[in-house]
N, C-alpha and C positions, 0 to 999 in steps of 0.2 A: 394821105390815103386812108390810114387806119383811123385817123380822127374823124374823117367824114363818114366812114362806115359806122363808127360808134355813135355819131350824132343821129344818123338815119335810123339805126336800130333803136335808140332811145325814143325818138319821135314815134316810130311804129308801135313800140310797146305802150307808150303813153296814150296813143290814139285807141289802141285796143282796150285799155283800161277804161277810158272815158266812154267809148262807144258801147262797151260791154255792160255798162250800168243802165238798167232800165228803170226810168223814173215813173213810167206809167203804172197804174194800179191794176194790172191785169191779173185776174184771179183764176184763169183757166188752168193753171198748173196744179191746183188743189186736187188731192185724191178723193176727198169726200166733200160734196157741196154743203154749204151751210144753208140755213133756212132762207136767207136773203138772196141766195143765188137763183138764177132762172133755171138751172139744170134740176134743182130740187122739185120745182113745179112740174117739170116734164115727167118725173117719176110717177106722179099720181095719175097721169093719163096713160100709163103703160098698160099693155094688154093683160098683165097678170091681175091687175086690180079690177078689170072688167069681166073676168070669167065668172059665170054664174053656175052654181052647183045644181044638178038635176034632182038630187035627193034619192035617186035609185042606186042600190048597191051594185058595185061592179064586180067583175070576176077576172082574176089574173092567173094565167097558167104559166108556170116556169118550167122550161125544158133545159136540162143541163147534163153534162157528162158527169158520171159518178166519180171520176178522178179529181174533180174540183173539190169535193168534200175531203178527199184524202190529203190534197195539198193544203187545204185550209187547216185541217187537223195538225199536219206536220208543222205549219207555220205557227200554230198556237201552242206548240210544245210537243205534240204527238208522242213519239217514242220516249221522250224525257219525262212524260207524265206517268208512264207505267211504273208500278212499284218495283224497287230493286232491293237486293239483299247482298251481303258480303259473301263471296264465294270464290271459286277458282275457275280459271280457263287455261287452256294450253296454247301457248304462242308457238305457232308452227314455223312462220317465216317473217322476217323483217327485211324490207327492201325499199330503196328509194324510187324504184320503178313500179308503178301501179299495175302495168300489164303483167309483170312477173307474178305479183301477188294474186291477180285475178286468175291467171292460169293455174296456180297452185290451189286456189280455192275451188276451181272447177274439178280438179282431180280429187280433192278431199271430199267434196260433196258426192261425187260419183261413188266413192268407196265407203263413205260413212254418212248415209242419208239421215240417220236418226239424230245426229248432232247438228245443232245450228252453228253457222260460221259467222264471224264478225270481222270486218275490215275497219281498222282504226288508223287514223293519221295523226302522228305526232312528229312534227318537223324534225328532220327531213325525211322520215321513213313512214311507209305504210306497213302496218302489222296485221298479220292474219292470225286470228285467234279462234279456237273452236271450243264449244261446250258451255254448259251452265252446271258446274259441279258444286254441290253444297259442301263436300268434304274433300280434303286433299287426297284421301285414299281413292275416291272415285276418279279423280283427275289422274292419279298415278296409274290406275288400271287402263284408262284410255291412252295414256302416254305409252304404255307398254304395247298396246295393240298397234299403234301407228309407228312404233320405233323403227321398223324395217324400212318404211318409206321416208320417214322424217326423223333422222337420228339426232338432230340438234334442236329438239323442242325444249321449251321451258314451261314450268307450271307457274302461273302468275296469279296473284290475288286481284280480283276485279269485282265490280258490281254486276251481279248476274240477274237474269230474269227469273221470276218465280215460275215453277213448273205449271203447265196447263192443267186445269182440273177437268177430269172426265165427267160427263153428265149422263 
């Protein structure tokens, strides 16, 4: 029984190999037709080649949402292209839960609007940092102001944004 199954399997595989060979010279599988192929001649009669230009200048009006430019700028480097300087920030909280950090950020913004806040992710924690301080003394002053609400703050060195110039 095993011998007959082996023989049938060998015959079946042999037929598959023999019949799988295509001896015809069919060139329809080519990705790009050569000059001798008939498909190449069909390209010359395509509608693109028969379009005639009118010679009159056209007008195109583009309507788009302003947020598209912002996204394009961010994808091109956006915030990372702003000049940075070495300075200090105060790390207020570090948590693995983003919602906790967002809630603390909202409280901090409500109490101290004049300072920018930043959420940074360094696996596995989200870190809430505040301020763009050029000197450690400025950072310590802010740390003392928020000490009652946030007793476990840290002053960390970071790349800070340049202050906005008034015009």
